[in-house]
N, C-alpha and C positions, 0 to 999 in steps of 0.2 A: 787274447789271454785265455778265454774259455776253452778254445781248442787245445792249447798247450796243457791246460789243467786236465782235460779229459784224457790226454795221452800219457799222463803220469801214472806210475805204478802206485798201488795203495800206500806203500811206505813213503814215497815221494809226496803224495797228497797230504798224508798226515803231517809230515815235516813242514810242508808249505803252509798248511793251516795253523800249525803250532807257531811258526815264525810270524805269520800275519796277526795272530792274536796279540802278541806282545808288541808288534809294531803299531797296532791300533790303540794300545793302552794310553799313550800320551794324549791322543785325540779324545779318548773317552774321558780322561781326567779333565782336559780342557773344557769339553762340553758340559761336564758335571759342574765345574765351578762357574762357567758362564751362565748356567741356568739358575744359579743361586739368587742373583738380583731380581729375576723375574718372579721367583717364588716368594722372596721377601716383599716384593711389591704387592702380590696377591694377599699376603698376610696383612700388610698395612691396610689394604682396602677392606679386609674383614674387620680390623680394629676401627677403621673410620666409620663403618656401618654401625658399630656399637654406639659410637658418639652421636650418630644421627638419630638412632632410636631413643637415646636418653634425651636429646634435644626435643624430639617430638613429644615425649612424655611430659617434659617440663613446660612446653608451650601449650599443648592441647589438653593436658590432663586437668581433671577437676581438683577440688581442694583435697579430696581423699587421696588421690594419686600423688599429688605434690607433697602431702604430709608423709607419704611413704619414703620420700627421699631422706628424711631424718629419722622417723620412727618406722623401722622396717616392719612390714606386714600389716600396717594400719589399714591401707587401702583394701587388702584382702579380707581382713576381719570385719571392716565396715560393710562389706558386701557378702558377709556370711560364708566366706571361704576360710573357715576357722583352722583347718588342719595346716595348710601352708602358711597362713598368716601367723599362727602361734609359733610355728617352726622358725620363721624369719625373725620374729621378735625375740625368742629365746636365744637364737644364734647371736643376735646383736648384743644382748645383755652379757652373754658369756664372753664375747670378744672384748667388750669394754672392760670387764673385770680382769680378763687375762692380761690386757695391755697395761692396766693400772697397777696391778699387784705383781706382775712377773715380767711380761715381755719388754716393757719400756726400760726396765732396770738393766737388761743386757744389751738391748738395741742401742741405748745411749752411749755404751762403752765400745761399740763395734769399731769406731774409728781409731781408737788407741789400743784396743785389745787389753786394756787394763793398765793401771799405773803402779800399784804396789802389790807384789806377790805375797810377801810375808815380812813380818817385823819381829825382831828378837826382843823378847820381854822377860824381865827378871821375875821369877816366881818366888815370892817371899816364903810361902809354906814349904816348898821343896828345896829352896836354897840354890836353884840352878836357873840357867837361861832356857826359856822355851820359845817356841815360834807360834805366832798368831797369823793365820792365813787370811788373806783378803781376796784379791782378784785371781781368777783362773782363766788364762787366755783361751784354753781349749773349750771350756764351758761357755765363755762369752761368745766365741765364734759359733759354736753349735747352736746355742739357744737364740742367738741373733738371727741365724739363718732360718731356724724353725719359725721364729716370729715373722720373718719376711714372707715365708710360705703361707703362714696363717693370714697375713695381711692380703696377699694375693687371693687366697680363698675367700676372704671376706668381701673383697671388691667384686669377685665373680657372683657370690650369693646376693650382694646388694644389687647388682645389675639384674639378676633374675627376679628379685623382689620388685624393682621398678617396672620391669617388663611385664611381670604377671599382674601388677596392679593396673597398668594401663590397658592390658588386654581384657581384663575383667570389666573395666569401664566401658570398653568398646562393645563387649557382649551385652552389657546392661543397656547401653544407648540403643543398640539394635533390637532390644526387647527379646533377646535369646535367653533361654533358661541356663542358669549357671549350675554346675554340678554341686551336689551336697557332699557331706563328709563321707557317706557310704559310697557314693559314686567315685569320689577321689581315691578312696582306699581300693575299690575294685579296679581302678585304672592302673594302679601300681602292681596289680596281679595280672593285667591283660596287656593293653597297648603300651604301657610304660614299664612292662616287666623287665625289659633289658636294663633300665635304670636301677631297678631294685637289685637285680642280679649282679650287676657290674660295680655297684657302689663300693662294696667292701674290698674286692680285688683292686679297684682303682686307688682306694685309700692306702692299701698295702703297697702298691707300686710306688706311690709318691713317698711314703715314709721309709721304705726299705731299699728303694732303688734310686729314685730321682734325688732325694735329699742327700744320701751319701755321695752321689756323683758331684753335686754342687759343693758339698763340704770338701771333697778332695780338690776341686778346682780352686777354692778359696785358700786351702792350705798351700797350694803351689806358689802363692804370692806372699808367703811368710818365711821366716827363718826358723821354723819349728824343727828342732833336732835334739840330740841328747844333751847339748849345752843349754838350750832354751826349752826346758821340759817342765811343764806345769805339774804340780802346784808350786814347786820350789822356785822356779823362774818363769818369767813371762816371755812370750815370743811376740815379734812385731811384724808389721807389713814391710816388705822389702821390694815391692813392685815386681819388675821383670828380671831381677837378678838371677833367680834360679833358672829361668829359661836361657838367659845369656850364658850361664855357666855350663848348662847341658850342651848347648850348641857351640861351645868353644870360644865365645866372645869375651870371656872374662880375662882379667890381666894376670891372674894367678896361674901357676903351673898346673894346679889341680884341675882347673877349667879345661886346659888342653887335653889332659889325660882323660877326663870325664867325657869330653866330646869324642875322643878316639874310641873309648869303651862303648859309647852309645852307638857309634857307626858300626863297630864290629858286631855287637850284639844284635843290632837291627838287621844287618846283612845275613847273619846266621839264622835269625828267626824266620826270615822270608825263605831262605834256602831250605831250612828244615820243614816249613809248612808245605812247600811245593813237593819235596821228596816224600814226606810222610803221607801226604794226601794221595798222590798219584801212584806210588808203589803199592799201597794198600788197595786202591781202587782197581788198577790194572790186573794185579796178581789175583785179587779176589774174584774178578770177572773171569780170568783164565781158569781158576779152580772150579768155579761154578759151571763153566762150559764143559770142562772135562768130566765133572761128576754127572752132569745132565746128558752127556753124549749117549746116543743109543748104543746098546751093546755093553755098556759098563755095568758090571755086577756089583752088588753091595753098596748101592748109592746111599741107603739109609745109614749104613755103618760109617761111611766116610763123613757124612753130614753130622752124625752123632759125635764122632771124634773131634771134629772142628768146633762143634757147639760146646763141647766140654771145656775148651780153652776159654770160652766166654763165661761159663759157670764159675770158674775160679776167679775170685776177686782180683782186680787188676793190681792192687798194691802188693798182694801176695806174690804174683808172678814177677813183678818188677824187683821186689826185695830179694827174691830167690836168684834172679838173674844178676843182680848187683853182687851177691856173694859168690855166685858161680864163676863170674868173669873177672873177679879181682885177681891181683898178681899172686896171692896166696890161696886162690880159690880152687875148687875141685877140678875144673877143666885144665888149668895150667899144671896142677899137680899130676894129673893123669898123663898129659902130654910129656911132661918131664920124666916121669917114671917109664914111659914107653920109649924114651930116647928120641922122640920126634922133634923136640926143640931143645936148645942148649940153655935158654934163659926164658923166664916168663914173658908171655905176650902182653904188652901194655894195652889191653882192651879198653880200660877206663882211665889210664894215666897218661896217655899220649893224646894230644889235641885232635889230630886227624883220625886216629883209630877210635877214639871215644865218639866222635861224630858219626862215623860209619856204624859203630855198635848200636847207638841209640836208634838209628834208622832201621837197622835190621831187627832189633828187638821189638820196635814198634810194629813192624810187619807181622811178627808172630802174634801180637795182640790184636791188630786191626784187620788182618785178612779174613778171619771168620765172619766178622760183621759184614764186610763187603760181599762175601760169598753168599750169605743169607739173603741180602737185599737183591743181588743180581739173580739168584736162583728164582725168587718170586717173579721177577720181571721176565726172565727167560721162559718161564712156563706160560706166560701170557702172550708171547709173540705168536701170531697165527702161523701154523705149520704150512698153510697154503703158499706163503711167501717163499719158503725154502723149496717147496715142490716146484714152484714156477721157476726159481733160479736154477735148480738142477736140470729142468727140462730145457732151459736156454743154454745149458753147458757151462754154468758158472762153477768155478772151483770153490772148495770150502773157504779158502782165504777171501775170495771175492765176495762170497755170500756173507761172510762175517763183516767185511768192510762196508758193504752196501746195505745190509739189513740189520744185523745184530748190533754193531757199534752205534749207528745213528739212532736206533730205537733206544738203546741203553742210555746214550748221552742225553737224549731228549727227556727221558723220564727222570734220570738221576742227577741232572745238573744242579737243582736246588740242594740235593744231598751233598754233592761235591763241594759246593760253596760253603755249606754248613761245616763240612769236615775241614776245609781249608781254614776257615775262620777259627774253628775249634783248635786246630793245630797251632795257630799263631799264639794261642793262650794255653797250650798243653802243658800244664804245670806238673802233672803226675809223672809222666814218663821221664822227663829230664831230672826232676828233683829226687825221685825215688831211686833212679838208676845211677846217676852220676853226681847228683847234688850240684850240678853246674860245673863241676871240676873236669879236667885239671885246671888249677889256678894259673894265672899269668901275672908276671910283674908289670907288664905293659898295660894292664887293665885294672880299673879301680873298682873294688868290691864285686868283681865278676870273674867267672871262669870261662874256659874255651867253649863249653857246651851250654852256657846260660842263655835262655831266651829272655825277652823283655819282661815276661811275667815272673820268672824266677829271680832275675836281677832286682826287680821291684821288691820282691819278697825279702831278699837279703838287705836291701837298703832300709826297709822298715823294721824287720825283726832283729837283724844282727847289728846294723849300724845306726839305727834310729835317725836316718836322714829323711825325715818325713816330707820336707819341702821339695827336695830333689826327687824323691820317689813319686810325689804327686805330679810333677812335671812329666816323668816317664809314663805314669798312668794316663795323663791327658794325651800324650803323643800316641800311646798304644790305642786308646779309644778312637782317636781321629783316623789312624791307619786302618783299624778294623772296620769302622763305620763306612769310610769312603770306599774301601775295597768291596765290602758287602754290597753296597748300593750299586756300584759300577758293574761288578761281575753279574749280579742278579738281573739288573735291568738290561744288560747287553746279551744275556743268554738267550738262545733260541727257544728255550722252554717258555719264556715270557713273551718274546716277540711273535713266535709262531705257536701260540697256545693250542690251537685247534688242529694242528697238522696230523696228530696221531689219534684224533677222536674217532 
């Protein structure tokens, strides 16, 4: 097979590698999911090690360490580690107060998500009926989830307290000097500086990224929609009903239509991501090669013109293109006046034409970015390689296939993966250019050019189908996460990291 491969032309090699990549994808998916149990086992061993450490502290710890199991920080304060000890003690007091006065009130209602939303009450003074509001399912779920996160954080801090108390006991028994307050403060500016620096970003990541993701996952198991909308109405847990409806397993006709819509939108999302990524990348590379070719004059002018398209805000370009390409737009009017067409071209109103249009317009927006990236890489390819290829009689095409393309792919594979994943969630181009249209009677709440992300937007903002939208969000997250991990870990940039060093 190696001899046959060497005899192939550059185009045949490219097509062979392209087909093999997609042939290997099922095996890659299989290997990815087979590796999950092993990773979970290692994770469990890590948790098991935590329990072992707690057991040692309980068995071999002195009375000060054991008292820290209940009164956090006591063992540290008793050994003059005041800074950490007071922190643990204050944290425990704040946690208890939070649970007593706030957290438990919501956490106790998480199982039912509330019992009474509002009650109609006669107002004697006004002479009318008014509403008195009680439970709010949305707040119950949100604050319950927040409380669960705080409880997990408390367990982590409690473990660090026990571990720290037992460690200071061992230092004391070994007659080693324990650091004082000044030494502890200096440590957070030196060897523990990474903890000081990353604490606030980590907290922000938990509050603004991880917590919303879990909130979305929990919403997927409820019937939260415009009918069950707090504070007027409560929503309840419905188990896997939303997942069944999205996958077409429900008994209603809407379930079948929804499943068909999901399949169509998912297929177009993947096709769009592939086309949008590789057209921009390949054509951007071609433009960069042409501009950087020896003998080409006005290189700075060409680069400046292309960079100017980046300087214009993307939403301005897309809104202009949307008006330009409409049936009553400038382009159709010019062509009609010149007599080149007898009726307006449906750039945005025909399903197939609209899909081609968004890919072409995306090329206008994306090629300058790829050109700039490829230009920087081309300038760093050693000229000696090309000189050696010319001396060996290699044609420009062969030099490109053997030197330029492998070098570019090795350097830009992470960029390609990023672009591909970004295009899976490319909201701006689709929404601002076509709005997901043209609409289709065969699809529910979606148009012919809708991606999963724009469909999700319509389900939430226009239709208030929050439970179903959360399911779509979960599927989108799984697809993006799995593809990112597989494509990145199987790329030559990771496997052969030092090839181009």
